[in-house]
N, C-alpha and C positions, 0 to 999 in steps of 0.2 A: 504494500500500500504506500502511495506517495502523495505528498501534499506540496503545494507550491507556496514559496515565501514571497514577500513583497518584491524582492529583486528578480523574481521569475524563476529562480532555481528550485529544483525539486528537493524536498527533504523527506527522509523516511519518517513515517508515522507509526508509532507502536500500536499494534492491534489491541482492541479492547478485549476484556475478559470474555464478553459474549462472542466476539469473533473467534477467539482462540478455542473456546469450548465448542462452538459450532463446527470447527474443523477437526477436532479430535474425534476420531471414529467411535471409540467406545462411549463417548459422552454425547455424540450427535443426536442419538435417539432420545436420550434423556432431556436434552435441551429442546428438542421438538415437542416432546410431551409437556414439558414445563411451559413452553410458549402457548400451546393449545389450551392447557388448563388455565393459564392466566387470562387468555382471551375469553374463555367460557365463564370464568369467574366474573369478569367485567360485565359480560352480557347478562348474567344472572343477577348481579348486584343492581343493574339498571332496572330490572323487573321487580325487585323486592321492595317492600315498604321500608322507608328510611330507618325505622327503629330496629329492624332485624338485620340489616346489611352487615354491621360490624361483627355479628355472631356467626356468619356463614362463610365458609371457604370451600372451594372446589378441591376435592381430595383425590379424585382419580376418574379415569374412564375405563369402562369394561366392555369388551367385545362380547356380546351375548352368545354368539355361535361362531365357529371358526370361519365359515363361508358366508356369513351374514353381514349386512351393513348396519344391523341394530347395535346401538351403543347405549350404555347406561352411564349417566353422570352420577358420581357419588359426591354428596355434599356433607361436610361435617358442620354440625351446628353445636355451639358451646353450651346451650341450655335447653332443657326439655320444653319449656314454654315457647321458645323461639322455634324449635323443631316442629311443634304442633302447628304453629302459624305457617311455617314454610310448607308443611304437608298439605295444608288447606289450599294453597295457591299453586301447587305443583302442576295441575292440569293447564292453567293459564300460562304458566312459565313455559311448559312444553310447547304449547301452541305458538307462543311468541318466538321461541327458539326455532321452530319449524319454519315460520314465516321469514326468519333471518337466514335460512339456508342451512341450519345445523342438522347433523345426522343423529342427534340425540333422540332416542325413542322412549326412554324412561329415566326417571330420577329417583335415586335412593337417598333418603335422608337418615343420617346417623348422628346420634348425640355423642359428641367428643368433647368433654370438658377441657377448657384451655386454662392457661395461667390466669388465676383469679384476678390478678392486678390489671390484666388487659381486658377482662370480660365485662362488657357494659351491663350484663344482667346479674353480676355478682352482688350478693347481699352480705354486707359486713356484719358478722355475728359477734364481734368483740363486745365485751361488756362496756357500757357507757356510764360515765359518771352522771349522776342526776343533778340537775341544776334547779329543779322546781323548789320554790320557796312559798311558804304559807304567809298570808297577810296577817298583821297583828289582830285584826278583827276575827279572822278565821281561827287563829290560835285561841283567842278568848272564848269564842263560841264552843269550840271543842273541849276546852278546859271546863267550861260551865256544864256541858253535857256529861263529861266524865265524873264531875263532882256529884251529879244527881243519880248516877247509876250505883247499884249494889255491886259488891265484889263479884266479878264474872270475867270470862275470857274477853268480852267486848271492852270492859273497862280497862283491863290490862293492856289490850291492843291500843286503845286510845291514849293511855298514859305513855306507852312506849313511843307512839308516833309523835306525841307532843314533846317528849324528851329529845327525840331526834331532831325535830324542827326548831327547837329552842337553842340548839348548839350553835355557836357563832361560826 
């Protein structure tokens, strides 16, 4: 590969990694498959609702029969709720892909949990520190109620809650 400089002389240009991988025979098929999958993923993402796109990735293509043109697109979805939504719209996605000239005849959706820090559906289950505070009027009302009650589990629970909320 050669490029021309301002002076008109040709200068060698280092091939990009993509060029190099495309020429390496053992990796050529892998690069072609990766390119096809990236294109299919872009097509599928354009057909999905915006809230689901980040959870879906094209994982592979499967030839259904050795002498057939039928192909199955395997989609990995990071959360079961997103997978359910994708499964609902698979027929319309298949129709749109067919109109775009794709040879995909079926789509298989699989739940494949991803790294939780990148998953938009991830729910953080860490304990949170409570910041709720009772108003002085609320504390006075509960204190008056606790004073009117006989000794019971309810009175003990109210007193414990009052003690907790009176701490600075």
